KOLNUDREN-184013 format. One line per field, with one value per residue (C-alpha): chain; z, x, y; residue number from 1; residue in three letters. Coordinates in steps of 0.001 Angstrom, whole numbers, plus 500000, padded with zeros to 6 digits. Each point is the difference from the previous one (the first is absolute). Layout:
BEGIN
kette: (A;...) $
w: (Z;...) $
u: (X;...) $
v: (Y;...) $
nr: (NUM;...) $
rest: (ALA;...) $
END
This chain:
BEGIN
kette: (A;A;A;A;A;A;A;A;A;A;A;A;A;A;A;A;A;A;A;A;A;A;A;A;A;A;A;A;A;A;A;A;A;A;A;A;A;A;A;A;A;A;A;A;A;A;A;A;A;A;A;A;A;A;A;A;A;A;A;A;A;A;A;A;A;A;A;A;A;A;A;A;A;A;A;A;A;A;A;A;A;A;A;A;A;A;A;A;A;A;A;A;A;A;A;A;A;A;A;A;A;A;A;A;A;A;A;A;A;A;A;A;A;A;A;A;A;A;A;A;A;A;A;A;A;A;A;A;A;A;A;A;A;A;A;A;A;A;A;A;A;A;A;A;A;A;A;A;A;A;A;A;A;A;A;A;A;A;A;A;A;A;A;A;A;A;A;A;A;A;A;A;A;A;A;A;A;A;A;A;A;A;A;A;A;A;A;A;A;A;A;A;A;A;A;A;A;A;A;A;A;A;A;A;A;A;A;A;A;A;A;A;A;A;A;A;A;A;A;A;A;A;A;A;A;A;A;A;A;A;A;A;A;A;A;A;A;A;A;A;A;A;A;A;A;A;A;A;A;A;A;A;A;A;A;A;A;A;A;A;A;A;A;A;A;A;A;A;A;A;A;A;A;A;A;A;A;A;A;A;A;A;A;A;A;A;A;A;A;A;A;A;A;A;A;A;A;A;A;A;A;A;A;A;A;A;A;A;A;A;A;A;A;A;A;A;A;A;A;A;A;A;A;A;A;A;A;A;A;A;A;A;A;A;A;A;A;A;A;A;A;A;A;A;A;A;A;A;A;A;A;A;A;A;A;A;A;A;A;A;A;A;A;A;A;A;A;A;A;A;A;A;A;A;A;A;A;A;A;A;A;A;A;A;A;A;A;A;A;A;A;A;A;A;A;A;A;A;A;A;A;A;A;A;A;A;A;A;A;A;A;A;A;A;A;A;A;A;A;A;A;A;A;A;A;A;A;A;A;A;A;A;A;A;A;A;A;A;A;A;A;A;A;A;A;A) $
w: (516758;497156;502301;501689;496982;499682;503896;499332;497128;502530;502720;497565;498312;503688;501516;496802;500356;503506;498925;500587;497460;496982;499596;503201;500283;496740;500990;503690;500417;497198;501445;503532;498610;498390;503098;502022;497769;499629;503944;500586;496781;500040;497444;497979;500642;497663;497387;500383;499596;500845;498454;496764;500362;499659;495943;499830;501499;497784;496881;500582;500490;496784;498039;497372;499199;503455;499446;497924;502955;501657;496972;499193;503719;499297;496681;501526;502610;497823;497586;503320;501089;495904;500577;496502;501548;500363;496868;498583;502043;499025;496594;499894;502039;497320;497486;501229;501574;498023;500259;502867;502308;498309;503301;500983;496348;500059;503850;498354;496860;502018;502572;496849;498678;503752;500347;496898;501144;503548;501574;503532;501154;503057;498116;497442;502346;502197;496943;498070;503189;500684;497001;498470;503078;501191;496624;499210;503265;498669;496891;501452;499719;502638;502364;499627;496307;500680;502446;498415;496771;501609;502105;497000;497412;502668;499674;496862;500450;501338;496705;497050;499297;501247;503054;503314;500965;496269;500756;503343;498802;497052;502066;502890;497416;498393;503581;500740;496584;498252;496878;497567;500383;500487;500758;496405;499323;502761;498504;496801;501210;502572;497465;497911;503812;501441;496969;499797;503721;499420;497435;501901;502291;497992;498686;503572;500683;496242;500773;503847;499221;497364;501872;503130;499017;503298;500748;497535;498460;497227;500097;499075;497080;501522;502631;496901;498426;503877;499878;496156;498882;497797;499520;500591;497078;501084;503568;498492;498013;503024;502373;497627;498411;503016;501604;496568;499333;503061;499642;496309;501759;502256;499041;496299;500425;502131;497186;497201;501865;499751;503778;503120;502577;501965;497468;498967;503693;500041;497087;501763;502865;497869;497882;503290;500903;496647;500271;503370;498453;497175;502209;502016;503803;500173;502501;502534;502839;497682;498970;503636;501061;496765;501085;503967;498655;497391;502548;502244;498216;498558;503416;500813;496734;500444;503568;499401;497038;502520;502539;497039;499001;503639;500426;496316;500991;503067;498105;498062;502501;501853;496185;499863;496208;499638;502118;498897;496039;501297;501964;497262;497123;501716;501367;496142;500449;496416;498899;499464;503520;501461;497962;501544;503265;500125;498253;503016;502891;498135;499979;503509;501012;498409;502465;502703;498754;497090;496558;500935;502956;497545;497306;502219;502363;498002;496240;501029;501170;497396;497034;500373;499572;497077;498287;500623;498689;496694;500286;498195;502725;497914;499906;503932;500713;498230;501729;503184;498997;499384;503378;501778;498972;501958;503117;499763;499408;502913;503494;502716;499259;496397;499548;497267;502293;502752;497956;498361;503441;501066;497334;499655;501173;503584;498718;498101;502601;499928;498996;496788;499153;500959;497518;497439;499036;500270;496063;499220;502118;497930;496891;501129;500733;496761;498208;501768;499048;496217;499761;501525;497661;496715;500680;496654;501410;501938;497408;497029;500220;501230) $
u: (526887;497931;497609;499718;499040;497008;499304;500068;497607;497653;500171;499295;496960;498409;500267;498382;497593;499305;499494;503129;500416;501834;502540;501261;499859;502260;502362;500282;499963;502355;502936;499174;500648;503328;501293;499007;501876;502800;500269;499380;502477;502692;502200;496951;499980;501995;498098;496991;500551;496714;501875;498750;496586;500159;500862;497359;497852;500896;499769;496090;499492;502136;498222;498276;497696;498633;499187;496425;498829;499167;498499;498091;498705;499217;498174;497860;498981;499668;497441;497965;499126;499404;496151;501336;499491;496160;498964;501728;498102;496974;500515;500591;497054;497928;501934;499726;496839;497987;502276;499352;502933;500695;500226;502877;501806;499960;501575;502769;500684;499971;502413;502493;499960;500752;502608;501763;499520;500387;501492;499064;498024;498228;498565;498682;498321;498507;499446;497574;498833;498213;498400;499581;499184;496351;499192;500322;498151;497548;499607;499816;503500;501345;502003;502470;500774;499418;502994;501979;500230;500784;502429;501788;499847;501336;503222;500679;501944;502952;500585;498693;502785;500897;500186;502227;500446;501592;502628;501151;500109;501928;502496;500128;500452;502967;501896;499571;501073;501901;497649;498964;496367;498303;496624;498952;500948;497444;497255;500517;499987;497165;497656;498653;499335;498319;497553;499595;499127;497092;498891;499569;498022;497605;499511;499542;497489;497829;500167;498595;497776;498161;500333;498558;497783;499078;503549;500420;496519;500470;498680;496774;499465;498178;502771;502947;497166;500344;503605;499994;499692;501210;503817;500296;502152;502275;500103;501168;502814;500819;500222;502142;502250;501636;501427;500909;501860;502016;500367;501371;502286;501396;500164;500805;502900;501170;499691;501006;502994;499634;500474;501038;497228;501090;500006;496387;498988;500250;498369;497078;500465;499722;496940;498294;500307;498051;497650;498854;499967;497773;497551;499983;501303;503434;500713;502631;498319;499757;503755;501709;497692;501123;503538;499615;498756;502277;502633;498987;499954;503391;501198;498850;501102;503590;500222;499105;502636;502702;499152;499688;503824;501034;498938;501093;503647;499877;498606;502706;502795;499246;499874;496231;499761;502335;499028;496495;501112;502606;497162;497356;502533;501629;496314;499242;496596;499150;499484;496518;499683;501836;497710;496576;501449;500757;496884;498083;502291;498707;496818;499582;501781;497478;497667;501836;502578;499785;501319;502825;501324;500057;501913;502635;500169;499381;500693;503799;500995;498092;501544;503389;498701;498201;502925;502005;497380;500372;496483;498173;499860;497432;497526;500718;499585;496079;499609;500714;498203;496674;500546;500130;496961;497944;501907;497286;496873;500584;499090;500764;502071;498932;500222;497339;497619;500729;499779;496369;498857;500476;497825;497688;495854;500093;497772;503234;501683;503509;498736;498180;503795;501956;497477;499664;503712;500323;499641;502470;502709;499498;499694;503416;501836;498795;501177;503428;499984;499413;502894;502349;498893;500332;502765;499353;497057;502732;502700;498114;500385;503510) $
v: (485210;499316;498348;503479;501394;498191;500029;503977;499490;498150;502406;503282;497959;498765;503832;501424;497537;501113;503594;501689;502887;498596;502508;500410;495947;499531;502385;499900;496261;499466;502621;498453;496335;501344;501335;497205;497313;502547;500005;496285;498834;502797;498254;501017;503195;501849;498175;502477;504080;501881;502618;498850;500214;503792;499854;497179;502312;503182;497436;499663;503654;500991;496963;501923;497117;499741;504064;498731;498440;503027;501804;497254;499847;504129;499158;497486;502228;503137;497949;498394;503860;501021;497891;497992;496720;501088;501347;496847;497480;501777;499940;496251;499262;501608;498533;496141;500783;497362;497101;497744;500558;503611;502015;497193;499830;503739;500249;497577;502342;502997;497838;499299;503756;501757;497203;500713;504131;499592;496824;500971;497118;501510;503050;498077;497494;502840;501872;497192;498786;503349;500571;496829;497833;501591;499950;496128;499191;502086;498516;496569;498765;497158;501869;497062;500708;503649;500378;497353;501602;503002;499147;497920;502723;502182;497936;500292;502791;497626;498322;502088;502824;502370;498198;501002;496494;499309;502729;498513;496809;501102;501699;496979;497563;501871;500592;496618;498597;502502;499390;502689;499975;503605;501360;500487;496300;498930;502331;498508;496816;500214;501985;496704;497844;503157;500685;495678;500392;502618;498095;496738;501564;501615;496558;498744;502567;499311;496459;500090;502624;498132;496335;501759;502959;501216;500854;502772;501476;502546;503131;501333;501714;502900;500538;499867;502728;502073;499891;501185;503720;502791;499386;496722;499206;502773;498978;496186;501352;502347;497078;497916;502478;501850;496412;498764;502830;499716;496307;500679;502869;497412;496442;501758;501767;497085;497350;502026;500814;503710;500283;497721;498877;502589;502820;498787;499752;503940;500455;497913;501948;503500;498096;499104;503772;501032;497817;501216;503586;498579;498455;503560;498250;501285;502306;501077;498038;496305;500886;500188;496712;498259;501155;499034;496480;499395;501147;497310;497424;500663;499692;497062;498309;501240;499268;496570;499946;501259;497401;497240;501112;499406;496473;499577;501212;497722;497033;500050;500541;496901;497871;499751;500362;497603;497134;500359;499837;497145;498187;500151;498763;497102;498799;499405;502044;500327;504058;499370;498267;503044;502533;498148;500258;503584;500894;497551;502145;503290;499077;498902;503019;502438;499069;501703;502454;503023;499567;502647;497747;496998;501412;501542;496631;497139;500912;500911;496495;498590;501495;498950;495906;501119;501553;496881;497842;502624;500727;502854;502235;502269;497166;499215;504136;499896;496469;501591;503218;498071;498128;503153;500942;497525;501308;503003;497338;497284;500342;500520;502985;500591;503986;500048;498593;502545;502729;498975;498879;503447;501956;497000;500234;498126;497447;498611;497977;498502;496753;501845;501083;496681;498025;502370;500155;496106;499442;502530;498957;496622;501582;501970;496636;498235;502600;499999;496372;500947;502587;497265;497984;502265;502437;501706;501753;502004;500347;500827;503692;499971) $
nr: (1;2;3;4;5;6;7;8;9;10;11;12;13;14;15;16;17;18;19;20;21;22;23;24;25;26;27;28;29;30;31;32;33;34;35;36;37;38;39;40;41;42;43;44;45;46;47;48;49;50;51;52;53;54;55;56;57;58;59;60;61;62;63;64;65;66;67;68;69;70;71;72;73;74;75;76;77;78;79;80;81;82;83;84;85;86;87;88;89;90;91;92;93;94;95;96;97;98;99;100;101;102;103;104;105;106;107;108;109;110;111;112;113;114;115;116;117;118;119;120;121;122;123;124;125;126;127;128;129;130;131;132;133;134;135;136;137;138;139;140;141;142;143;144;145;146;147;148;149;150;151;152;153;154;155;156;157;158;159;160;161;162;163;164;165;166;167;168;169;170;171;172;173;174;175;176;177;178;179;180;181;182;183;184;185;186;187;188;189;190;191;192;193;194;195;196;197;198;199;200;201;202;203;204;205;206;207;208;209;210;211;212;213;214;215;216;217;218;219;220;221;222;223;224;225;226;227;228;229;230;231;232;233;234;235;236;237;238;239;240;241;242;243;244;245;246;247;248;249;250;251;252;253;254;255;256;257;258;259;260;261;262;263;264;265;266;267;268;269;270;271;272;273;274;275;276;277;278;279;280;281;282;283;284;285;286;287;288;289;290;291;292;293;294;295;296;297;298;299;300;301;302;303;304;305;306;307;308;309;310;311;312;313;314;315;316;317;318;319;320;321;322;323;324;325;326;327;328;329;330;331;332;333;334;335;336;337;338;339;340;341;342;343;344;345;346;347;348;349;350;351;352;353;354;355;356;357;358;359;360;361;362;363;364;365;366;367;368;369;370;371;372;373;374;375;376;377;378;379;380;381;382;383;384;385;386;387;388;389;390;391;392;393;394;395;396;397;398;399;400;401;402;403;404;405;406;407;408;409;410;411;412;413;414;415;416;417;418;419;420;421;422;423;424;425;426;427;428;429;430;431;432;433;434;435;436;437;438;439;440;441;442;443;444;445;446) $
rest: (UNK;UNK;UNK;UNK;UNK;UNK;UNK;UNK;UNK;UNK;UNK;UNK;UNK;UNK;UNK;UNK;UNK;UNK;UNK;UNK;UNK;UNK;UNK;UNK;UNK;UNK;UNK;UNK;UNK;UNK;UNK;UNK;UNK;UNK;UNK;UNK;UNK;UNK;UNK;UNK;UNK;UNK;UNK;UNK;UNK;UNK;UNK;UNK;UNK;UNK;UNK;UNK;UNK;UNK;UNK;UNK;UNK;UNK;UNK;UNK;UNK;UNK;UNK;UNK;UNK;UNK;UNK;UNK;UNK;UNK;UNK;UNK;UNK;UNK;UNK;UNK;UNK;UNK;UNK;UNK;UNK;UNK;UNK;UNK;UNK;UNK;UNK;UNK;UNK;UNK;UNK;UNK;UNK;UNK;UNK;UNK;UNK;UNK;UNK;UNK;UNK;UNK;UNK;UNK;UNK;UNK;UNK;UNK;UNK;UNK;UNK;UNK;UNK;UNK;UNK;UNK;UNK;UNK;UNK;UNK;UNK;UNK;UNK;UNK;UNK;UNK;UNK;UNK;UNK;UNK;UNK;UNK;UNK;UNK;UNK;UNK;UNK;UNK;UNK;UNK;UNK;UNK;UNK;UNK;UNK;UNK;UNK;UNK;UNK;UNK;UNK;UNK;UNK;UNK;UNK;UNK;UNK;UNK;UNK;UNK;UNK;UNK;UNK;UNK;UNK;UNK;UNK;UNK;UNK;UNK;UNK;UNK;UNK;UNK;UNK;UNK;UNK;UNK;UNK;UNK;UNK;UNK;UNK;UNK;UNK;UNK;UNK;UNK;UNK;UNK;UNK;UNK;UNK;UNK;UNK;UNK;UNK;UNK;UNK;UNK;UNK;UNK;UNK;UNK;UNK;UNK;UNK;UNK;UNK;UNK;UNK;UNK;UNK;UNK;UNK;UNK;UNK;UNK;UNK;UNK;UNK;UNK;UNK;UNK;UNK;UNK;UNK;UNK;UNK;UNK;UNK;UNK;UNK;UNK;UNK;UNK;UNK;UNK;UNK;UNK;UNK;UNK;UNK;UNK;UNK;UNK;UNK;UNK;UNK;UNK;UNK;UNK;UNK;UNK;UNK;UNK;UNK;UNK;UNK;UNK;UNK;UNK;UNK;UNK;UNK;UNK;UNK;UNK;UNK;UNK;UNK;UNK;UNK;UNK;UNK;UNK;UNK;UNK;UNK;UNK;UNK;UNK;UNK;UNK;UNK;UNK;UNK;UNK;UNK;UNK;UNK;UNK;UNK;UNK;UNK;UNK;UNK;UNK;UNK;UNK;UNK;UNK;UNK;UNK;UNK;UNK;UNK;UNK;UNK;UNK;UNK;UNK;UNK;UNK;UNK;UNK;UNK;UNK;UNK;UNK;UNK;UNK;UNK;UNK;UNK;UNK;UNK;UNK;UNK;UNK;UNK;UNK;UNK;UNK;UNK;UNK;UNK;UNK;UNK;UNK;UNK;UNK;UNK;UNK;UNK;UNK;UNK;UNK;UNK;UNK;UNK;UNK;UNK;UNK;UNK;UNK;UNK;UNK;UNK;UNK;UNK;UNK;UNK;UNK;UNK;UNK;UNK;UNK;UNK;UNK;UNK;UNK;UNK;UNK;UNK;UNK;UNK;UNK;UNK;UNK;UNK;UNK;UNK;UNK;UNK;UNK;UNK;UNK;UNK;UNK;UNK;UNK;UNK;UNK;UNK;UNK;UNK;UNK;UNK;UNK;UNK;UNK;UNK;UNK;UNK;UNK;UNK;UNK;UNK;UNK;UNK;UNK;UNK;UNK;UNK;UNK;UNK;UNK;UNK;UNK;UNK;UNK;UNK;UNK;UNK;UNK;UNK;UNK;UNK;UNK;UNK;UNK;UNK;UNK;UNK;UNK;UNK;UNK;UNK;UNK;UNK;UNK;UNK;UNK;UNK;UNK) $
END
């Protein structure tokens, strides 16, 4: 029976790699597999009760923590419509224009600010691709450096809170281990690693731009003066003040304990509407578009979550979780070696499947083993989140690359994107190793 559980995991993983819909593959195959086992092994029939799935589904729908998911999605999409990203990019380009690689640095900083404001990777990559890529190419930037910087900066929303993946990871880890980790703890733990990653990106751009000066020339003085005009100081204050107010309202309320992540997400959603009003971009049509996109993305996430719950139910009914724990512990595999194997598996899976699928398929399977090893699950969660960030960048199915290719000029090829992202993937892998060696980077604020 335990081997059948592992067989179920392999079948689902293969079917998803072949392109079958994730939610229906997780739920449908699991139910059919459970019914098949009960049919061919009638002595186990009474062990499974599919009626128990309904309370599990209702538990998910009544989970107040998961209400933060649609609220954060709403906040991100509304901010994308507000035009805030455009003003941020223009302002940062002026402030760093005289620095070699300044445009690329401005993209990284804006990516970090948008990550802390929205957390929507696709919207961030598309927005920065449309606005900054033509300017970077016009200023003589190497296409690989320009595209790599935009794609990597757009994925910062995966690790810098408030992040949807951190909310989902906290919920999945809790359900798989019974720990008391919540989304607020994940947000606190991810803040220092996220900011350090931004700093390393900027450091890399400064170094490579000064070693190979032809890759990222500084903006000419006359170009900077052309952009600057009356009211430039107020434009800088306005561009930074608005997103910083929103970030402070959301993260500050969580970190201070004044609000739960769900309540802070509601504050963020309302704040995004107010910022859109201030930017004079709000309308009933915009509101309708934001609500439709939010509903679509939320339904996708929750359908996958329901399918993952069904898979987890059948997998545990077959004894897969206990079998895996016993298999790992009896093989004398050290906790660190098991962690390395899991990180490699997640990294490779990221080449082929989306981060949500990895969270709902792999994480529930390996979390009981980490728990049995008495490892810090909060630290494990941040390591997984950082690893999942690479899934947006790794070809052939890196979604950031798809988003950027869709808005890039015709002369930007897929080869430019693949070559440009390699240094940033290497940076993320090295940084992942750094967090593994120094767990205090994760736990310092918690």
